[in-house]
N, C-alpha and C positions, 0 to 999 in steps of 0.2 A: 391645914390645907395645901399644904407641898408636900407633904407626905404624902398623902391622899393622891394627888396627880400622879407621882412618880409612882405610886402601886396601882393607880388602875389599871393597866395594861395586865399585870399578873392576876387582879380580881375578875377582869374580865375574861380571860384565857377561862379560870378555873369556873365562874359562873357558864361561862360555853359547853366546858365538859360535863358539866352537871345539867343543862339541857339536854344537851344530845342524847344523855344516859336517860331522862325522861322520856326524849322521842321515845326511844326503842321499848321502851319499859309502859310506858302508857297503853290502852287500850288505843287501835286504829284512828278513830275518828276525835277523841283526846288531843290526839299526836299531832295532827294534820290540820284539825280548828283552832286550837289554841297554843301550844309549844311552839309550833314552826313559824306562826308568827310572831311570838314572841323572842323567837332567834333571830326573826330578821328585823323587826322594828326594833331589838336591841343593838343592832349591827349600825343602824342609821343612826343612834339615837349617839353610839362611841364616836362616830365619826363626826358628827356636831360639833358634839361635847368636846373632843380632842382638838378640831380646828380652832374652837373659843379659846379652848386652853393655852396652846401654843403657837398661837398666829404664826403659820408659816407664810412664807412670799407668797404663794399662789392658793388663799383658801379658796376661790372658784372651782380648784380642782376636786378640792376634798367635797365640795357641796355637791360636786356632780357627782362622784361617788356612792355618796348618801342616797342622792333621788336615785341612784340603778339599784340600790338595795329596797327603796320600800317599791319602786317598781316590780320585782324579780317579787318580791313578797306579795306586792298586789296580785299578779297572775296566780302564785301558787294559791293566795287566798277566794278567791275568785274559783277556782276549778276546781277546791276542796268541797266550799259552799254549794257550788251547782252538782257535784256528784254525790255528798254523803248528805246534805241538807234535802237538798231540790230533786235529787233523784233522777235528772233530767236527763243523765248519760251524756257523753263526751259530741261537742261539738268540734266543727275542725274544717277553717279554719274558726275563731271568735276574738271577741274580746281579749279574754285571755291569752293569745299568743301576740295581738299588740304591745299587749305588757310585757311576757317574756320580750319581746326584738324590742322595747323600747333600751332596755339593759344594757346592749350591746353600745350604742351610738352615745348611751350619760358615762359608759365604763371608759369607754375610748376616747372621748371627748376628754373624762378628766386625766389617762393618764399621759396623753398629747400636751397638756396644759404643764404638766410637770415635766415632761422629757421638755419641752419650751425651753423653761426656766430653768433647768438642770443641765440644759445643753444650750444655752444662749448662740455659741457663734457655729461656724460648718463642722461639720463632724460628718463628709459623707463616707468616709471609714467605716463606720458604725452601718450608716444607714445602708451601705452595700451588704455589709455583711447580716445583718435583719434583714433583708430581701432576699439573701440567700437563704437562710437558716428557714425562713417562713413559706417560698415558696418550696422548698424539700418536703414540708409536713405537710405543707397544703396539696402536696400529690396524695399524698395518703389520703386526706380528707376528701378529695375529689373521689379516688378511687372507693374506697369502702363505707364513706359515708354521704356524699354528694349524690355520685354518681348515681346509683342503684334507684334513689329516689327520681332523675330525670327521666331513667328508661321506666319507671312504675306506670301502669295503668290506674290513672287519678285525674280528677280535673284539674287542669292548669293552675287555676290557683290556690290550689291545696297542695299540686306540687311546688309553685313558687313560696310559698312559707315553708315550706318541711326542708325545701335546699335553703332559704335563709337562717337556717337557725346553726348548720355547719358554717356556711360563709362567715357569718357574727361572729363565731369562736376561730376561722382563720384569721378574719381582721383583729378581732382584739389580741389573739397569738402574736403578727405582726408587731403590733404597738408596744406588747408587753417584752414581744425580745429584743426590739428599739431600747427600753428600758434597761434592759437586763446586760447588753452587750456596750451600753453608751458608759459615757467618762461619768466619774463621782464614787461617794464612800458606798461601801455594802454596809447599811447601819441593819440595827436589828429592824428596825421599821421597812425598811427594803426587804430582808428577808420572809415579815412577815405576807408583806404586799403577793410579793411572787408566790409564794406558800399556796396563799389565796387564790392567786391566775392558775396555780396548777390545778388546785382542786375543783374551780369550777371548770375549767378545759375537758378535765376528766370525768368529772359526773353529765356535762351535756352531751362528749361525744359517747360516753358510753349508753346515754339515754336514748338516741337517736338512732345506735346501733344497735341496742335490743327492740325499738319499736318498730325499727325495718324488718327485723326476725321474730316478732311477737314473743321475743321472752322478758318483756317489760313486766315488774312487779313492785305495786306501788309499796316504801317502805324498808325496800329492799338496802342492802348497803352501798348502794349507789349516792342515797341521799346523804351519805357520810361525806362527800367531795362538794357538797352547798352548803355544809356546817360547816366544815374549814373554812371555803369560800366568806363566810358570813364573817365568824368570829373573829379569824386573822385579819382581815379590814380594819373591823373595830378596833382590834388590839394592837395594829399597826398606828390607828389614829390615837389612841393614849399612849402610844409611846412617847419620849420626847422628841426623838433621835429623827420626829417624821418632821419634822421643820429641812433636813438634811436632803430628804428627797427632793424640794426647789429651791436647792442654793446653788448658785452659779459654777460651775465647774469650768473650766480648761480641757476642751477635748483631745484626745489622746489617738494616736495613731497605731499603738503598740500593737501587735497580732501575737497575742497571747497562746501558748499552747492550748489552754482549755477553748479559747476561741476558735481555732484551726482546727480541732477534733471535731469542733459542731459543725462549721464550717464543709471538711469533708465529710460528715457523715449524709448531712443535706444533699451534697452534691452526688453523693452515692446511691439515693434512697429512685430515682429514676430507671436504672439498670436493678435495682432491687425489685421494684414494684414489676416492670417487664417481666424478669423472673418467675416471681412469685405468679402473676397471671396465666404465665405460658405452662406451670408446673399445674396449676391449678383445671387448666383446660376452660377458661373462661375467655367471656371475649377482651379483646385486651385493645386499650383507650390508644394506640397509636401515636394520634395525632397531637390528642394532650400529653402524654410522655414527650414526643418530640418534642412538643412545642415548651413545654417547663424545662427541657434539659437544653435547648438552645438560649434560653432566657439564664440561666444558670452558666452557660457557659460565656454568654457575653457579660455577664456581672462578672466573674473569672478576672475574665479580663480585665476591666475596668477596675476590679480590684488591683493586681498586677504592677497594671499601670499605676496608681495610683501610689504604690510601694516604691516602681520605681522610681515616680520621681520625690519622691521621701528622702530613699538613701540618697539620692541627687543635691536635694538642698541640703543634707546634712552634711556631705562633705563639701560642699561651697562652703556651709555656713562655720565649719571648722575650718577652713582655711583663711575665712576672715577673720575668724578670731584669734589665730596665730600669729594672722599680720599687725591688728589692733594691739596683742598683745603684747610684740616686740617693738612697735612702736611707741606705746607709754610707755614700755622701761626706760628705752631712750630717752623718752622726754622725762620722767622722773630723776633717772641719773645727770641730767642735766640740770637739773631743779636742785638737786641736791648738792652739785658742785659748786653754782653760783652760791648759795646759800655759805657752805663752808667757807666760799674763797671772798665773798663781799663780806654780810652783816657781821659773821662772825667773829672774822679776823680784824674787822675793824673794831665791834666789839672788844675783842679782849686786848687791841693796843688802846680804848677808852680807861679799860680798867688801870694800866699805869698810868695814862695822863691825870688821872683824879690823883692817885698818889701824889705825883708830882703836886698838884694845884695843893692839895691839903699843906703841905708844907708849907708854898707860898702865902696865903690866908691865915695860917697860923698866929700871926705876928700881932693881929686886929683884933679879932674877936676866935679865938681858939677854940673856945666853947661850942658856938654857933656855927662856925664854921666845919666842925668835927662832925654835928650831928645832921647838916644836910647832905655833905659825903657821903658821908657812912649811908645814907637815904638810897642815895644814886648809885653808889657801889652795890645794895642789899638789891637793888630793883633791877640794877643790871645783870646782876647774877641769875637773878630769874627769869630774867628773861634770854639768856643764854643755856638754860636748863631747857627754857619752853622750845628753843630753834632746833636744839638737840634732839628733842622729841620730836618735835615736827620731822627731822632729820629721818628720827627711824621708823615712823609712820610711812615716809615714802618710799625705806629701802625696803620695809616687811623685816625689818628685825626679829619680830616678836616669833614671826611664823617663822623665820631661819633658824632660830636658836631655839624654841619652845616649841617646835612643831604644830600640827591644825589645831589638836585636842587644845594643848598646853596655851597657843593662840587666843583660842576661842575663849578660854577660862579665863587668861589674861584681861580680854575684853571685856567680860562680866563682870571680875571682879574692880574695874574700873568703873564700869555702869554703877557698880553697886556703892563705890564708892563715892560718886558724885551726885547719883540722886537718892540713895536710902532706898534703893528698893530692893529686895532679894533676887539676885539674879544665880540660878543654879546654873549645871553643864551637865548632862549625861551623857555618855558615849559607850555603845556595845561594839564588842569587836574591836576592839583600838589595832590590832596588828592590820588588821583591812583597811582602816581609814588611813594610818599614817603611811602606808604603802600606796597611796594612791600617786596617781601623775600631778606631778609640782599644778599642772594646767586646772586641776580639778580641786587641789587646794588651795590655789587663790580664790577661784569663783568659791568656793566655800565660807572661804576666811571672809571675805569683800561681801558677801549677804549676810553673815553674822552679825560685822560691824554695822552695816547696811539698815539691818532690821532694827537695832537698838537703837541708832538715830533715826528711826523713824516714828517711836514712839510719841506719841502727843501727851505730853503730861499735866499740860495747862489745864486745870479746872476736871481734869479725867484722871483721877486718881486708879494707881496701878498697886494690886496686891501684892504681886509675885512675875516672873518670869523664868520659865523652864527652855532651856536647848539640849534638845536632843538629838543624837548624829546615831544613826544604826545603818548598817548595810542588811539585808537579805538579798541573795544570789547574787545579781549581778549591777541590783539597783541601791543607790545609794542616797538615805533619804536626810533633811536638816527640817527638824520640826522647832518653831519657834511658840509656845505658847505664853500669851501675855494676858497673866488673869487679874480681870478687873475687881474693884471692892463690892462689886455687887448694885452698886448704885446706877451705873451705867455701862454699857460695852465699851471697852479700851479701842480707839481709834489709830491711825495711822495716817502720818503725814504722808499724800502723793507721790510728792517728789522721790522720796525716801524708797518707796513702792515700785516706783516706775524703773527706778536705778537696779534694781534687784533682779527685775523683770527682765531687764536687758541684758544682761547680763547671765542668768540661768537659759534665757531664749535663745542665746546665741550658741549654745553649748547643744550638739545634736542629741536628741533623747533626753536635754533636760526640759521641767514644766514645773511654775510656781502657782501655787494658788492660796487665797487668801478667803478664812474662813471663818467669818464674825461670829459673833455672838459675847455671851457671857464673857468666854475665853477665846480671847483674837488667836486664831494659829495661822502662822505662814509656815507654808510646806512647800519644800524644795526638792522635788525628785530627780536625779541623775542616772541615764541608763550609761554605765562602764564602758559597756560591750561598741556602744556605736560609737565611741571614741576612738578605737583600738584602730589605727591602717593596717594596709596589708602585711607591714613588716614587723606588725606587732608594737611599734610603739605609737604613744599618743598624740596628739597635734602636734600639742607642744614639746613634744618632748627633747626640739634640740636649740630651747631658750637656757640650754646648760644649767638647767636645774635653779635657775633663778627665780625668786618669788616677787610676785608685780600684785601690787593690790591698788 
């Protein structure tokens, strides 16, 4: 059964390809009355089955999407029965349009539930970016799809229903863009949902455009867009990574190059549309274009203000971290001196006194006295070694002597020795990792040590642990994957996770995410570019290279 679950999404894609071929090869009536409803119902069934199998955090979102598939399929079926069986001709608007239009709020509601679970915190940056992209594309929709129906000579009800279709696509686009540029992992299920949305938006837009121009043909290539919508959404629900679409993630304010490219293109659509209308010699929608351009300007200003605020906060955070690390360094050095001058010096003196005591007591019961004093000597020797080890931790001797990767490897070996759980370390691009500023090395070393201490092994067996360090561009990632034994997912102690989060979030451009599951993953990402001052030094470069953990 488990093998069937893993392969079900591939099987569904294969069935989708076969049904698509059957749709275009079968006679028109059979294709519309038999094959087409099978595609829609199969997609809805796949969504329900995948939801029950994988149990995502927000099952209601997927059930709403399944209802949207049923609504769209019902609209198509009613239309084909009326035209091909009853031969009653087209009636507009009708109950068919109600089924079609109901698809939009169902899909939008489902996607909004995913977004709410995926990005539980405030993410104004993604909201602004999504609004800018949506407004830019919405202007295209208004110019070429909505405006012609607004000006068309037809009854008011027909115009309203006709406009509702492209308007629903614009609203669906807005939610889809918010999901696309928001935080979270881009799993295979995410890409399948994105492909499904692109397919339905492309098909709807071409349908409205061809309907207005009188070039629409039933069973044409446009239907392929709706088939992609059905099949890809069903496959996404069957894929195990569908649970990640509703897994909470910490919001990020990173303005990546692709996002900046999309925002810039959206902002340029207003003058492009104005130029196209002028070149075609058609009526220019001056009011609409001016309004959209003004809104885009306001949103761009808000985004710039948000970025400026984040830069300021990052600088203040870096200064605070620098001060905290210096204070911590002084405090740890003081504790180390106190231990060296106090307990260890006393214990060394006690060793000599014990030897003298053995001489004094050997005359009465030499055998028993020797045994007792030997036990005391062994115990004191162990205590001295233990306290020297604690001093090494306070002074970060491992990090100073072994480097970041060596120190983390030493921690992993110690964890394995004490717990019996295999713990491995993988590091790519070691030359980049080892040349990190001491500031970043301290943070990563502390997080790795805290991560191992955060694992709750009481009643929660752990199979193995893998720590991975890699660098991609100016981003540095530390991943700690805790593999359970299959009986239940590993758990982490809250206090240690909070400590790791405080350390990471004090770093400008740092973020920490905990992804629960059969394999619980602690993911740390640091942006090294945000830690560089104007003079090219890191915020902790003045710490003389001393390591603090």
